[in-house]
N, C-alpha and C positions, 0 to 999 in steps of 0.2 A: 683428407678423405671423409671429412663430411658431409661432403657432395651423395658420397658411395651409397645413397640409402635404399636396402632392398626396397619393395612395395610390394611383392610377392613371395609364398611362402615356398619351400619345394616340397613336391608329394608323387607320389609314384612313377605320372608321366611324365613331370620337368625332369626327372633322375634315368628314364632309361633316354629321354631327349636328347638330355647331355649327355651322354654315351651316348650314344649316334653322333653329336655333332664332334665329337671327339675322334670317334673313328677320321670320320671323314675329314678331319684339321687336319691329319696325320699327312694328306695329298701335298696341304701348304705347306707346313711349318717348317716341313724335312728339306723340302729345294728352297726354303726362304736362310732360315738359318743356318743353313751346311755353305747359301751363295756365299753370306754376309765371314764365315767362318774357313770354311774348306780354300774359297777364291775360285783361282780361276780349274782347279783342281776336279772341283764338283762339277758335272753337266746334266742340268734336268731338261728336260720334255714333254708337255703334253699336246693334246690338239683337243680344243677350247672350240666347240661347235662350227666344228671343218677349219676352226685356224691351226695350225701346226706352229707353236710357242715352243724355245729351244733359249737353254742361256748355260753361260759358266763366269762366275762371279758376278759383279755387279754390270751388267748390262741394260742397253734400253729395254728388251724385256722383261728383267728385275721388274719394271713397273708395273708388270699383270701380278705380280705374288705381293708386291705391295697394295693395288687393289683387292687381290683376295684376300688379304691380311686383315687389313680394314672391313672387312665386311664379315666377316669371324667375330674379330673384336666387340660389333657391336651385336653379335650376335649370342653370345659369350655373357657378355658384360649384362646385356641388355632381359638375359633370359629372368632374372630376378628385379634389377634394377633400372629397366625402363618403364616411367609412369606411363608415356603412353603408347597404352598397349597394341591398340588399333596399329601403330605406327611397329611395333612390335612384331605385330602379325603378321603383318606386310616383307618385314625380312625374313619370318621366319619362310618365306613364299618365295623372296627372290633365295635364300639360300640351298631351296630344294630343287629349282629351279636351276641351280651353280653347279651344282653335284650334281642332282641324277637325272634330271632336267638331259644336262650335257653327257652322262656317261648312255640313257636310253637313245639321243644323236645319235651317238659314235656306233651303239647297238647296229641301230635303224640303218646306218649310213655303210658301217662297216663290216658286219658281221660281230664275231666274237671277239673279245677284250682282254689284250693279257697286263696286268699292271706288271714290272718288274723291277726289283729291289733288287739291285747286285750287291750292295754291300753286305745282304742275310742272304742273297742266293736265294729269294723270296719270288716266287711266280703263280702268280693265281688267274685264273679264269673269269673275268666280269662275267660274260653273259648269263652262268649259269646260278650265280647270287643278288646282280643286281636287281632284276624285275621283283624277288620279296621284298630287296632291301628299301628301295622305295616306296614299295605299299608299305612298309611298317614307318619308316620316317612319314608317310603322309597322315598315315592313321596316329600318330603319335601326337602330331600337329594337332591333329582334332581335338587331340583327348586334352593337348593343354592348352586348347582353345575354349573349349569344354568347362574344363576343371577351374576354368581362373576364378578366384575371389575379388574380395572386393579391395579395397585400398590397402595395406597398412604401412609401418612406416619401422624398419630396424638398421638402427644404424651399422655401419664398419666397424669391427670389434679387432678386439689385439688379436685374437686370433686371424682374421685376415691379412692384419699386418703381417704376421708371425709368415703366415703362409707365404705371402708376395715377399718378403724378404727371402726365405728360403729358394723361391726360385732367381730373384736376380744371384742370389750364391753357386748357384748352377751353374750361369752364363760364363763366369773365367773356367773354367772347369773345362767346360760343354766345349769352348775356345781353345783351349790345349790339346784337349784329345782329338777334336777335329782339324786343327790348324796346322798342328807337330806330326801326325802320324800319319802312318803312310795309308795311299789307297786301298781300302779294301783291310788295311790291318786289323789287327787286335783294337789299335787304339782305334782306329776309324770306327768298327764295331759298337764298341762300348759308348761314345758317342751319340750315335745313333740310338740304343735301345734307349739311351738317356732322353732324348730328342723324344721320340715314341712316349715314353711315359710322363714327359713334359706336355700331351695334349690329354692326358686322361688327368694330367695333376692341375693345370692352370684353372679347366673351370672352377675348381675346389675353390680357390684363392677369391671370389667371389659369389659366391654361397654365404645367404644369411647365418648367421650361429648367434648363439644366445636370445631361443625364443624358448616357446616352451609350446608345443603340440602333443597331441594324442596320437595311439598306435592306425586308429582309423582314419584319421583326415591324412595322418602322409600315405593310406594309401587310397584313397578317392577324394582327396584335395578340399 
């Protein structure tokens, strides 16, 4: 992990943006991990800029989830650990278009949109929340760019390694819960809850630790 150097430290804006990234990460992580672990018993579907995609297990459409996962890997890892900040800011713009641009396009084309989570019986109207969320996400990106500091160098720590090992240890349990459980059953629901928690846990793995900063710096960057 010697090459996993952090070049920026967290502040209020990066912390909140990381939270927003985690929320949108669920849209990709859940179908990705469930397609792998549930197999053909799990069916996912989405509409991406007018293109309807669906899949059950590892099908050709799974390539879309792989591309999405690659984008999120770069966005999550790069928040503190990508040295080329211009490239990273471009990635944040792509992330915004990928998520909010797509949802706004869908709203303009189809009107109200509903998010359906069958396992946990979640049904949310997207239209009433997506516009303010898109504006907030754009504001956070601007604030992150504005509060960027000079290059620093923070090494990967034992805490980072511990967090990574805990995540890896979760995967066999998640596989057992999702693969062996009945669709929409209790084990399936526990597995989904763990997968959702992982969306907020994964960014913590790549945060820099072991540095000193003042409370004021953590607020204003």
